[in-house]
C-alpha positions as CSV (number, residue, x, y, z in Angstrom):
1,M,-23.2,22.0,16.3
2,I,-21.4,18.7,16.3
3,H,-22.6,15.9,18.6
4,A,-20.4,13.1,19.7
5,A,-20.4,10.3,22.2
6,P,-18.1,10.4,25.2
7,C,-14.6,8.8,24.8
8,R,-14.4,5.4,26.5
9,F,-12.0,2.6,26.8
10,P,-12.9,-0.9,25.5
11,S,-13.8,-1.8,29.1
12,G,-16.4,0.9,29.2
13,K,-14.4,3.2,31.5
14,A,-14.3,6.8,30.4
15,C,-11.2,8.1,28.8
16,P,-9.1,10.6,30.7
17,P,-9.4,14.3,29.8
18,P,-6.9,15.8,27.3
19,P,-3.4,15.7,28.6
20,A,-1.6,18.8,29.9
21,R,0.8,20.6,27.6
22,R,4.5,20.2,28.2
23,N,6.9,22.8,27.0
24,T,9.0,20.5,24.8
25,A,10.2,21.6,21.4
26,C,9.8,19.3,18.4
27,V,13.2,18.4,16.8
28,Y,14.2,16.1,14.1
29,S,16.3,13.2,15.0
30,S,18.7,10.9,13.2
31,A,19.4,8.7,16.1
32,S,17.6,5.5,16.9
33,V,15.5,5.3,20.1
34,T,14.8,2.2,22.0
35,P,11.2,1.3,21.7
36,R,9.1,1.2,24.8
37,A,6.5,-1.4,25.5
38,A,3.0,-1.0,24.2
39,P,0.2,-0.3,26.7
40,P,-1.6,-3.3,28.1
41,T,-4.9,-1.8,27.1
42,A,-5.7,0.9,24.6
43,P,-8.8,3.2,24.6
44,V,-11.2,3.5,21.8
45,I,-12.7,6.8,20.6
46,P,-16.1,6.6,18.9
47,T,-16.1,8.1,15.4
48,A,-18.1,11.2,15.2
49,R,-20.1,12.8,12.4
50,V,-18.6,14.9,9.7
51,L,-19.5,18.6,9.2
52,R,-21.6,19.2,6.1
53,V,-20.0,21.7,3.8
54,P,-21.8,22.7,0.5
55,A,-19.9,22.6,-2.7
56,S,-20.9,26.2,-3.4
57,A,-18.6,27.5,-0.6
58,P,-15.1,26.6,-1.7
59,T,-13.5,29.0,0.7
60,T,-15.0,27.3,3.7
61,P,-12.3,25.6,5.9
62,A,-11.9,21.9,5.3
63,P,-14.5,19.8,7.2
64,T,-13.2,17.3,9.7
65,T,-14.4,14.5,11.7
66,A,-15.4,16.0,15.0
67,P,-13.6,14.7,18.1
68,P,-15.5,13.8,21.3
69,V,-13.4,16.2,23.4
70,S,-10.8,18.8,22.7
71,P,-7.5,17.2,21.5
72,P,-4.3,17.7,23.4
73,D,-2.5,20.9,22.2
74,G,1.1,21.2,21.2
75,A,3.9,19.0,20.1
76,G,5.0,18.8,23.8
77,A,1.8,17.2,25.0
78,V,2.2,14.5,27.6
79,D,2.8,11.0,26.1
80,S,-0.4,9.4,27.3
81,A,-3.1,7.0,25.9
82,A,-5.4,9.9,25.2
83,T,-2.7,11.8,23.2
84,A,-2.0,8.6,21.3
85,F,-5.6,8.2,20.3
86,W,-6.0,11.8,19.3
87,D,-2.9,11.5,17.1
88,Y,-4.1,8.3,15.5
89,Q,-7.5,9.7,14.6
90,G,-5.7,12.7,13.1
91,L,-4.3,10.5,10.3
92,F,-7.9,9.6,9.1
93,V,-9.6,13.0,9.1
94,S,-11.8,13.4,6.0
95,Q,-10.9,16.2,3.5
96,R,-13.8,17.3,1.3
97,R,-12.1,20.3,-0.2
98,E,-10.4,20.2,-3.6
99,T,-8.3,22.7,-5.4
100,S,-9.8,24.5,-8.4
101,S,-6.3,25.6,-9.6
102,P,-2.7,24.8,-8.4
103,V,-1.7,26.3,-5.1
104,S,1.9,27.6,-4.7
105,L,3.7,26.1,-1.7
106,R,6.4,27.6,0.5
107,A,9.4,25.9,2.1
108,V,9.4,26.4,5.9
109,D,12.8,24.7,6.3
110,G,15.6,24.8,3.7
111,A,14.9,25.0,0.0
112,V,14.4,22.8,-3.0
113,P,17.9,22.2,-4.3
114,A,18.9,23.3,-7.8
115,D,19.8,19.7,-8.7
116,F,16.3,18.4,-7.8
117,P,14.7,17.4,-11.1
118,A,11.6,18.9,-12.6
119,G,8.6,16.6,-12.3
120,T,5.5,15.7,-10.4
121,Y,5.0,13.6,-7.3
122,Y,1.6,12.0,-7.2
123,L,0.2,10.5,-4.1
124,A,-2.9,8.3,-4.0
125,G,-5.0,7.6,-1.0
126,P,-8.5,7.9,0.5
127,G,-10.0,11.3,1.3
128,L,-13.4,10.5,2.9
129,F,-14.2,8.2,5.7
130,A,-17.8,9.2,6.8
131,D,-20.9,10.4,5.1
132,D,-23.7,12.8,6.3
133,H,-26.0,9.9,7.2
134,G,-24.2,8.1,9.9
135,S,-22.1,5.6,7.9
136,T,-18.3,5.3,8.1
137,V,-16.0,3.2,5.9
138,H,-12.8,1.4,6.3
139,P,-9.8,3.5,5.1
140,L,-9.4,1.0,2.2
141,D,-12.9,1.9,1.1
142,G,-12.4,5.7,1.3
143,H,-13.0,7.5,-2.0
144,G,-9.8,8.2,-3.9
145,Y,-8.2,11.6,-3.4
146,L,-5.3,12.3,-5.6
147,R,-2.6,14.7,-4.5
148,S,0.1,16.2,-6.8
149,F,3.2,18.2,-6.1
150,N,4.5,19.8,-9.2
151,F,8.3,20.7,-9.0
152,E,9.3,23.4,-11.5
153,S,12.7,23.3,-13.1
154,S,15.8,24.4,-11.1
155,G,13.9,24.6,-7.8
156,R,11.9,27.6,-8.9
157,G,8.8,26.5,-7.0
158,V,6.3,23.8,-6.0
159,K,2.6,23.8,-6.8
160,Y,0.0,21.6,-5.1
161,S,-3.3,20.2,-6.5
162,A,-5.8,17.8,-5.0
163,R,-8.9,16.3,-6.6
164,Y,-11.3,13.4,-6.0
165,V,-11.3,10.7,-8.6
166,E,-14.8,10.8,-10.1
167,T,-15.5,7.1,-10.1
168,G,-19.0,5.8,-10.7
169,A,-19.5,5.3,-6.9
170,Q,-18.2,8.8,-6.2
171,R,-20.6,10.4,-8.6
172,E,-23.5,8.4,-7.1
173,E,-22.7,9.1,-3.5
174,R,-21.9,12.8,-3.7
175,D,-24.6,15.5,-4.2
176,D,-23.0,18.2,-6.4
177,E,-25.6,20.7,-5.4
178,T,-25.3,20.5,-1.6
179,G,-21.9,19.0,-1.3
180,T,-23.2,16.2,1.0
181,W,-22.4,12.6,0.8
182,K,-24.5,9.4,1.3
183,F,-22.8,6.0,1.0
184,T,-24.8,3.6,-1.1
185,H,-22.0,1.2,-2.0
186,R,-20.9,-1.3,0.7
187,G,-17.3,-1.7,-0.3
188,P,-15.4,-4.9,0.5
189,F,-14.3,-3.8,4.1
190,S,-17.3,-1.8,5.3
191,V,-20.9,-2.1,6.4
192,L,-23.4,0.7,5.8
193,K,-25.2,2.0,8.9
194,A,-27.8,4.1,7.1
195,G,-27.7,2.6,3.6
196,K,-29.3,-0.5,2.2
197,K,-27.9,-3.8,3.6
198,L,-30.0,-6.8,2.5
199,G,-30.0,-7.1,-1.2
200,N,-27.4,-4.4,-1.7
201,M,-25.1,-5.9,-4.4
202,K,-22.9,-2.8,-4.7
203,V,-19.9,-4.5,-3.1
204,M,-17.0,-3.8,-5.5
205,K,-16.7,-0.1,-4.8
206,N,-13.9,1.0,-7.1
207,V,-12.5,3.9,-5.2
208,A,-9.3,4.2,-7.2
209,N,-7.4,5.1,-4.0
210,T,-4.5,2.6,-3.7
211,S,-1.7,3.5,-6.2
212,V,-1.0,5.9,-9.1
213,L,1.0,5.6,-12.3
214,V,2.0,7.6,-15.3
215,W,2.7,5.6,-18.4
216,G,2.4,6.2,-22.1
217,G,1.3,9.7,-21.4
218,R,-1.6,8.6,-19.2
219,L,-2.2,9.3,-15.5
220,L,-3.9,6.3,-13.9
221,C,-5.3,5.8,-10.4
222,L,-5.5,2.1,-9.4
223,W,-7.5,0.0,-7.0
224,E,-7.2,-3.6,-6.0
225,G,-10.4,-4.9,-7.6
226,G,-11.1,-3.2,-10.9
227,E,-9.9,-1.2,-13.9
228,P,-7.9,2.0,-13.2
229,Y,-9.3,5.5,-13.8
230,E,-7.5,7.9,-16.0
231,L,-7.1,11.6,-15.0
232,D,-5.9,14.6,-16.9
233,R,-2.3,15.2,-15.9
234,K,-2.6,19.0,-15.8
235,T,-6.0,19.5,-14.2
236,L,-6.6,16.2,-12.4
237,D,-10.0,16.0,-14.0
238,T,-11.3,12.5,-14.3
239,V,-11.3,11.2,-17.9
240,G,-12.9,7.8,-17.2
241,L,-12.1,4.1,-16.9
242,F,-9.0,2.9,-18.7
243,D,-9.3,-0.7,-20.0
244,V,-6.0,-2.4,-19.4
245,V,-7.2,-6.0,-19.2
246,D,-9.1,-6.2,-22.5
247,K,-6.8,-4.0,-24.6
248,G,-4.3,-6.8,-25.3
249,M,-3.8,-9.8,-27.4
250,K,-4.6,-13.5,-27.0
251,T,-2.5,-15.7,-24.8
252,E,0.7,-16.7,-26.4
253,S,0.9,-20.0,-28.3
254,R,2.5,-23.0,-26.5
255,N,4.2,-26.2,-27.8
256,G,2.6,-29.7,-27.7
257,E,4.4,-30.8,-24.5
258,E,3.2,-27.7,-22.6
259,M,-0.4,-28.2,-23.9
260,A,-0.4,-31.9,-22.9
261,A,0.8,-31.1,-19.4
262,D,-1.8,-28.4,-19.1
263,W,-4.6,-30.7,-20.4
264,L,-3.7,-33.3,-17.7
265,R,-3.7,-30.6,-15.0
266,R,-7.1,-29.3,-16.2
267,L,-8.6,-32.8,-16.3
268,G,-8.2,-32.9,-12.6
269,E,-9.8,-29.5,-12.1
270,L,-13.1,-30.1,-13.9
271,G,-15.0,-29.6,-10.7
272,L,-13.4,-26.2,-10.1
273,D,-14.1,-25.4,-13.8
274,V,-17.8,-26.1,-13.2
275,A,-17.8,-24.0,-10.0
276,A,-16.0,-21.1,-11.7
277,A,-18.5,-21.3,-14.6
278,L,-21.4,-21.0,-12.1
279,L,-19.7,-18.2,-10.1
280,K,-18.7,-15.9,-13.0
281,P,-22.2,-14.8,-14.0
282,L,-23.2,-14.3,-10.3
283,L,-20.1,-12.2,-9.5
284,H,-20.1,-10.3,-12.7
285,G,-23.8,-9.9,-13.4
286,V,-25.2,-9.6,-9.8
287,F,-22.3,-8.2,-7.8
288,K,-20.9,-6.2,-10.7
289,M,-17.4,-7.6,-10.2
290,P,-15.1,-7.4,-13.2
291,E,-14.1,-10.8,-14.6
292,K,-10.4,-9.9,-14.2
293,R,-9.3,-8.2,-11.0
294,L,-6.4,-5.9,-11.8
295,L,-3.9,-5.6,-8.9
296,S,-3.0,-2.1,-7.7
297,H,0.7,-2.9,-7.6
298,Y,2.7,-2.9,-10.9
299,R,6.3,-3.0,-11.8
300,V,8.6,-1.0,-14.1
301,D,11.4,-2.8,-15.9
302,A,13.8,0.1,-16.4
303,R,16.3,-1.9,-18.5
304,R,13.7,-2.9,-21.0
305,N,11.5,0.3,-20.5
306,R,8.4,-1.9,-19.9
307,L,5.4,-1.6,-17.6
308,L,4.4,-4.9,-16.0
309,M,0.9,-5.5,-14.6
310,L,-0.9,-8.4,-13.0
311,A,-4.5,-9.5,-12.9
312,C,-6.5,-12.3,-11.2
313,N,-9.9,-13.8,-11.9
314,A,-12.8,-12.6,-9.8
315,E,-13.8,-16.1,-8.7
316,D,-10.4,-16.8,-7.3
317,M,-11.4,-15.3,-4.0
318,L,-13.9,-18.1,-3.5
319,L,-12.2,-21.1,-5.0
320,P,-9.0,-23.1,-4.0
321,R,-7.4,-22.2,-7.3
322,S,-5.6,-19.0,-8.4
323,N,-5.4,-17.6,-11.9
324,F,-2.8,-15.0,-12.7
325,T,-2.3,-13.0,-15.9
326,F,0.8,-10.9,-16.5
327,Y,0.9,-8.1,-19.0
328,E,4.0,-6.3,-20.3
329,F,3.6,-2.9,-22.1
330,D,6.0,-0.8,-24.0
331,S,6.4,3.0,-23.3
332,N,3.4,3.7,-25.6
333,F,1.2,1.3,-23.7
334,R,1.3,-1.2,-26.5
335,L,0.9,-4.8,-25.2
336,L,4.1,-6.8,-25.9
337,Q,3.3,-9.9,-23.9
338,K,0.6,-11.6,-22.0
339,K,1.1,-14.8,-19.9
340,D,-1.5,-16.9,-18.0
341,F,-0.7,-19.2,-15.0
342,T,-3.1,-21.3,-13.0
343,I,-2.0,-22.3,-9.5
344,P,-3.8,-25.1,-7.6
345,D,-4.0,-23.2,-4.3
346,H,-6.2,-20.6,-2.6
347,L,-4.0,-17.5,-2.5
348,M,-4.1,-13.8,-2.1
349,V,-1.4,-11.6,-3.6
350,H,-1.2,-7.9,-3.0
351,D,2.3,-7.2,-4.3
352,W,4.8,-9.1,-6.4
353,A,8.1,-8.8,-8.2
354,F,10.1,-9.7,-11.3
355,T,13.6,-10.6,-12.3
356,E,15.3,-11.0,-15.7
357,G,13.8,-14.4,-16.1
358,H,10.9,-14.8,-13.7
359,Y,7.7,-13.3,-12.3
360,V,7.9,-13.9,-8.5
361,L,4.8,-14.4,-6.3
362,V,4.8,-15.1,-2.6
363,G,1.4,-16.6,-2.0
364,N,-0.6,-15.6,1.1
365,R,-2.8,-18.6,1.8
366,I,-6.5,-17.9,2.5
367,K,-9.7,-19.9,3.1
368,L,-13.4,-19.3,2.8
369,D,-15.6,-19.3,5.8
370,V,-18.6,-20.9,4.3
371,S,-20.6,-21.8,7.4
372,G,-20.0,-18.6,9.3
373,S,-19.1,-15.2,7.9
374,L,-20.1,-15.9,4.3
375,V,-23.8,-15.7,4.9
376,A,-23.6,-12.5,6.9
377,A,-21.3,-11.0,4.3
378,V,-23.6,-11.7,1.4
379,S,-26.6,-10.4,3.4
380,G,-24.8,-7.1,4.1
381,H,-24.5,-7.6,7.9
382,S,-20.8,-7.9,7.8
383,P,-18.1,-6.8,5.3
384,M,-17.6,-9.1,2.3
385,I,-14.0,-9.5,3.3
386,S,-15.1,-11.2,6.5
387,A,-15.9,-14.3,4.4
388,L,-12.1,-14.8,4.0
389,S,-9.5,-15.6,6.6
390,V,-5.9,-16.6,6.7
391,N,-5.2,-20.3,6.3
392,P,-2.4,-21.4,8.7
393,S,-2.8,-25.1,7.8
394,R,0.7,-25.3,6.4
395,P,3.9,-24.2,8.3
396,T,5.5,-22.7,5.2
397,S,5.1,-19.9,2.7
398,P,4.8,-20.7,-1.0
399,I,7.0,-18.9,-3.5
400,Y,6.2,-19.3,-7.2
401,L,8.9,-18.7,-9.8
402,L,6.9,-18.3,-13.0
403,P,8.8,-18.2,-16.3
404,R,8.7,-14.7,-17.7
405,F,9.7,-15.8,-21.3
406,S,8.7,-18.9,-23.3
407,D,11.9,-19.1,-25.3
408,G,13.9,-20.7,-22.5
409,E,15.7,-17.5,-21.7
410,D,15.2,-18.2,-18.0
411,G,17.0,-21.5,-18.4
412,S,14.7,-23.3,-16.0
413,R,13.0,-26.7,-16.5
414,R,11.2,-26.8,-13.2
415,D,7.4,-27.2,-12.9
416,W,6.3,-23.7,-12.1
417,A,3.0,-24.9,-10.6
418,V,5.0,-26.5,-7.7
419,P,6.0,-23.8,-5.2
420,I,9.2,-23.4,-3.3
421,E,8.1,-23.6,0.3
422,A,9.9,-21.0,2.4
423,P,10.3,-21.7,6.1
424,G,7.7,-20.0,8.3
425,Q,4.2,-18.6,7.8
426,L,4.9,-15.1,6.3
427,W,2.1,-12.8,5.1
428,V,3.8,-10.6,2.5
429,L,2.5,-7.1,2.3
430,H,4.9,-5.2,0.0
431,I,8.0,-6.1,-2.0
432,G,10.9,-3.8,-2.5
433,N,12.8,-5.6,-5.1
434,A,13.8,-9.0,-6.5
435,F,16.8,-10.0,-8.7
436,E,18.7,-13.1,-9.7
437,R,22.4,-14.0,-10.0
438,R,23.5,-16.6,-12.4
439,E,26.6,-18.6,-11.8
440,E,28.9,-20.5,-14.3
441,S,27.7,-23.8,-12.8
442,G,24.2,-23.1,-14.0
443,E,22.9,-22.4,-10.5
444,V,20.7,-19.4,-10.0
445,E,20.3,-17.4,-6.8
446,I,17.1,-15.3,-6.5
447,Q,16.8,-12.7,-3.7
448,L,13.7,-11.0,-2.6
449,Q,13.3,-8.0,-0.2
450,A,9.9,-7.7,1.3
451,S,7.9,-6.5,4.3
452,A,6.1,-9.5,5.9
453,C,4.2,-10.1,9.0
454,S,3.0,-13.2,10.8
455,Y,-0.3,-15.1,10.1
456,Q,-0.9,-14.8,13.9
457,W,-1.2,-11.0,13.6
458,F,-2.8,-10.4,10.1
459,N,-6.5,-10.0,10.2
460,F,-8.7,-8.9,7.2
461,Q,-11.3,-7.3,9.5
462,K,-8.8,-5.3,11.7
463,M,-6.5,-3.6,9.2
464,F,-5.6,-0.1,10.5
465,G,-7.5,-1.1,13.7
466,Y,-10.9,-0.4,12.0
467,N,-13.9,-1.9,13.8
468,W,-16.7,-2.3,11.2
469,Q,-19.3,-2.9,14.0
470,S,-18.6,0.4,15.7
471,G,-17.0,2.4,12.9
472,E,-14.1,3.2,15.3
473,L,-10.3,3.2,14.7
474,D,-8.4,1.5,17.5
475,P,-4.6,1.8,17.2
476,S,-4.0,-1.0,19.7
477,F,-4.2,-3.6,16.9
478,M,-1.3,-1.9,15.2
479,N,0.6,-1.6,18.5
480,P,0.3,-5.0,20.2
481,K,1.5,-5.7,23.7
482,K,5.1,-6.2,24.6
483,G,6.4,-9.6,23.3
484,R,4.2,-9.6,20.2
485,Q,5.8,-6.9,18.2
486,S,7.8,-9.5,16.3
487,L,4.6,-10.5,14.6
488,L,4.3,-7.1,13.0
489,P,5.6,-6.3,9.5
490,H,9.4,-6.4,9.2
491,L,11.7,-6.2,6.3
492,V,13.0,-9.7,5.4
493,K,15.3,-11.1,2.7
494,M,14.3,-14.3,1.0
495,S,17.1,-16.2,-0.8
496,I,16.5,-19.2,-3.2
497,R,19.1,-21.3,-4.9
498,V,18.0,-23.5,-7.8
499,D,20.3,-25.7,-10.0
500,G,20.4,-25.9,-13.8
501,D,17.4,-28.2,-13.9
502,G,15.3,-25.8,-11.7
503,N,15.5,-27.9,-8.6
504,C,15.5,-25.9,-5.4
505,R,18.7,-26.5,-3.3
506,Q,18.1,-24.0,-0.5
507,C,15.6,-21.5,0.6
508,S,16.2,-19.1,3.5
509,V,14.4,-16.3,5.2
510,R,16.1,-13.8,7.5
511,Q,15.8,-10.2,8.7
512,V,17.5,-7.9,6.2
513,S,19.6,-6.6,9.2
514,D,20.7,-8.6,12.2
515,R,21.3,-5.4,14.1
516,W,17.9,-3.8,13.5
517,T,14.6,-5.4,14.2
518,R,12.0,-2.6,14.2
519,P,8.7,-2.9,12.4
520,A,8.9,-1.6,8.8
521,D,6.9,-1.4,5.6
522,F,6.6,0.4,2.3
523,P,10.0,-0.7,1.0
524,A,11.3,1.5,-1.8
525,I,14.5,1.5,-4.0
526,N,16.1,3.6,-6.7
527,P,13.8,2.7,-9.6
528,A,16.7,2.2,-12.0
529,F,17.6,-0.9,-10.0
530,S,14.2,-2.6,-10.2
531,G,14.8,-6.2,-11.1
532,R,18.6,-5.8,-10.6
533,D,21.0,-6.4,-7.8
534,N,20.4,-3.5,-5.4
535,E,22.2,-2.6,-2.2
536,H,19.9,0.0,-0.5
537,V,16.2,-0.2,0.6
538,Y,14.3,2.7,2.1
539,V,11.4,1.9,4.4
540,G,8.9,3.6,6.7
541,T,9.7,2.6,10.2
542,T,9.4,3.7,13.8
543,S,11.7,5.3,16.4
544,G,9.8,3.5,19.2
545,A,9.8,6.8,21.1
546,R,6.0,6.8,21.8
547,R,5.0,4.7,24.7
548,F,1.4,4.2,23.4
549,L,2.2,4.2,19.7
550,P,5.5,2.4,19.7
551,H,5.1,0.6,16.3
552,F,2.6,2.5,14.1
553,P,2.0,5.0,12.7
554,F,5.6,5.3,11.4
555,D,7.6,8.4,12.3
556,S,10.9,7.5,10.7
557,V,12.6,6.7,7.4
558,G,15.1,3.9,7.4
559,K,17.9,3.3,4.9
560,I,19.1,-0.3,5.0
561,N,22.3,-1.6,3.4
562,C,21.4,-5.1,2.3
563,S,25.1,-6.0,1.9
564,D,26.4,-5.4,5.4
565,G,23.1,-5.0,7.4
566,S,23.8,-1.4,8.5
567,V,20.9,0.9,9.1
568,A,20.6,4.6,9.2
569,T,17.3,6.4,10.2
570,W,15.8,9.8,10.2
571,S,12.9,10.6,12.6
572,A,10.4,13.4,12.1
573,G,10.0,14.3,15.8
574,R,7.2,14.3,18.4
575,R,3.6,13.9,17.3
576,R,4.6,13.7,13.6
577,F,4.0,10.7,11.4
578,L,5.3,9.7,8.0
579,G,3.9,8.0,5.0
580,E,5.6,6.0,2.2
581,P,9.2,7.1,1.2
582,I,9.9,7.4,-2.5
583,F,13.2,7.7,-4.3
584,V,13.9,10.5,-6.8
585,P,17.2,10.4,-8.8
586,R,19.3,13.5,-8.6
587,K,19.3,15.7,-11.8
588,G,22.5,14.9,-13.7
589,S,23.3,11.9,-11.5
590,A,26.1,9.6,-12.6
591,G,24.1,6.6,-11.6
592,G,25.0,6.0,-8.0
593,E,22.4,3.9,-6.3
594,D,21.8,6.4,-3.5
595,D,22.6,9.5,-5.5
596,G,19.2,11.2,-5.2
597,Y,16.5,12.3,-2.8
598,I,13.8,10.8,-0.7
599,L,10.3,12.3,-0.8
600,V,8.0,11.6,2.2
601,V,4.9,13.3,3.5
602,E,5.0,14.3,7.2
603,Y,1.7,14.5,9.1
604,A,2.0,16.9,12.0
605,V,-1.3,15.6,13.5
606,W,-1.2,17.8,16.6
607,M,-1.5,20.9,14.4
608,S,-3.5,19.4,11.5
609,R,-0.8,20.2,9.0
610,C,1.0,18.2,6.2
611,Y,4.5,18.8,4.9
612,L,6.4,17.3,2.0
613,V,9.9,16.6,3.2
614,I,12.9,16.2,0.9
615,L,15.8,14.1,2.3
616,D,19.2,13.7,0.9
617,A,19.3,9.9,0.4
618,R,23.1,9.9,1.0
619,N,22.7,11.7,4.3
620,V,19.9,9.7,6.0
621,G,21.1,9.2,9.5
622,R,23.0,12.5,9.6
623,T,21.9,15.9,10.9
624,E,22.0,17.3,7.4
625,A,19.5,14.8,6.1
626,V,16.6,17.3,5.7
627,V,17.1,19.4,2.5
628,A,13.6,21.1,2.5
629,R,10.3,20.9,4.3
630,I,7.4,22.2,2.2
631,E,4.1,23.3,3.9
632,V,0.6,22.4,2.6
633,P,-2.0,25.0,3.5
634,K,-3.9,24.1,6.6
635,D,-7.3,24.1,4.9
636,L,-5.9,21.5,2.4
637,N,-4.5,19.2,5.1
638,F,-5.1,15.7,3.9
639,P,-5.4,12.2,5.5
640,L,-2.8,9.4,5.3
641,G,-1.8,8.5,1.7
642,F,-1.0,5.1,0.4
643,H,1.3,4.8,-2.6
644,G,3.0,7.4,-4.8
645,F,4.7,7.9,-8.1
646,W,7.4,10.2,-9.4
647,E,7.0,11.4,-13.0
648,G,10.2,13.1,-14.1
649,R,10.4,15.4,-17.1
650,T,12.9,17.6,-19.0
651,E,12.7,21.3,-18.7
652,D,10.7,21.8,-21.9
653,S,8.7,18.6,-22.4
654,P,7.5,15.5,-20.5
655,S,9.6,12.4,-20.5
656,Q,9.1,8.9,-19.1
657,E,11.3,8.7,-16.0
658,C,9.3,6.3,-13.9
659,Q,9.3,5.8,-10.1
660,H,6.9,4.1,-7.9
661,H,6.7,2.4,-4.5
662,P,7.4,-1.2,-5.5
663,P,4.2,3.2,-5.7
664,S,0.9,1.1,2.0
665,S,0.6,-10.9,8.1
666,S,1.5,-19.0,11.5
667,S,3.2,-19.5,14.0
668,I,6.6,-17.8,13.7
669,S,8.0,-14.6,15.2
670,L,10.1,-13.7,12.1
671,P,13.4,-15.4,13.0
672,L,16.7,-13.6,12.3
673,V,17.7,-16.6,10.2
674,A,15.5,-19.4,8.9
675,S,16.8,-21.9,6.3
676,R,15.3,-24.8,4.4
677,N,17.5,-27.2,2.4
678,Y,16.4,-29.4,-0.4
């Protein structure tokens, strides 16, 4: 029997009973819907326990987090606060079941087209949110659960597999004999209810749940704070940690002028050097943090056929200085280049970009709460991430144009340690693309397409609406009241003009489209255009049709034309949500930027089912947008995924066709146009 507390609003008032069904069919839509206002107050449903299912019973239906009352039934349920909460919880239902062998899937709508290429779509994300001893974790701390959809050649079939990444924490917290779980690692975003708090140094819980990559014949699952785990591409068995950071060469040599400038800069940082020297053995030896923190987002330079990765120093989270190391690998994972940069500011970077001549970082400014949250975080009474907060002390957002090559190929003589200050306080979440245009005059224009939110909205302790004190998920944080929706993530275009000497002449920030202002995230492009001038960006967005979930979770895919600002959308329908879109080039494509397909997972939460949807990228916004809708068996229904990767292959052998989401924060309300002249 499953026991759960009654559903209550934040005020303490009991939630209403499940809404009555309404006989309304669910239909797809390609038309935009005017968003309605968010509710003034949103209810909170306590998180219940998870059923215990022993590993010896693989045919047992997938265990789920038990709801406090019966959820509303049917796609046509009344649009109410209770329905909204049931649907939101449905995106974060634990799935303990794994596949022992690939499962054949069927198309319930349409069919996989003959010109859809053979390959595998991998999707990373968490799989478990609660153990069997009363502890829950933030979605970002959930154990990595890798999903794969293997497309056979000529549309002959699709096979599905799903396995947990057997990280060190996963092996410790799961009992193989009973199939039960007990969380022992705190994780950066969570607090243990039943586990050890005081003296628990198991903070950096590498769950390998954020992104996935195939490169050099290796399948890697990445996390934001450690080395990736390698998995077998056929069986999804975990091979072990893959050392990216230490497999390379020494930092490149520099000329005398560069060394002198660096020496003067370092002379003024002796105090920080001493602090870093003291922190490193503490973080690495006691808290088991790696000395280099590999970011989960990477980039693929299709023109050069290179993989680009980025790492930070562990102590950067605690000091007003940021160290970045960029790595470039060839198609065999041989390190071609490594470059180090030290920036005198306290920054957090989740995603980044590159152009022909630059690495591009938009710094999110942070600060350390020494007097308040730090003590509680170290003692285990609050999440470690609570020791950090956004730093709105400056009215601008720093953009760093870091030279990618040392031979002067970028043509810039600017001091890369001095940022270009973009107008407004923008917390950048994800970047779709960046590119540069060089003019005969020597001026360079750099454009960046990114999803960004306001510092006023972003909060480390409330991402996804998770409350670490109660273990509850409250969607009201992701769906603020009317008048504050402009603070949410939106797709923006940043433009920078620098002269031949590297001096910034203009920097502007504007919405990508003046005609479309809906919240959006997870920007994706045709991977062949990464680092090049692109026209189309695909995003997860919202139709605004839900009164109580007007902004998130997303229920639509948007196709934005960055040249003329036009937008086309496709919506999944009532009580259905969507994850990150990903672009797959059409087999035999002549190279047109939108000549391909969009893959996106549809979460039909009202019936606990997942579908992989194939959209024709050229027809987004039209009735014929849906090409196929492929059903995942109900007992393998999975929670919200984060970032994915498309590995294309020839009919007979693997090849390296790479695609990823480039794979899921102040005082401004994201103006349609903001400009800063220098």
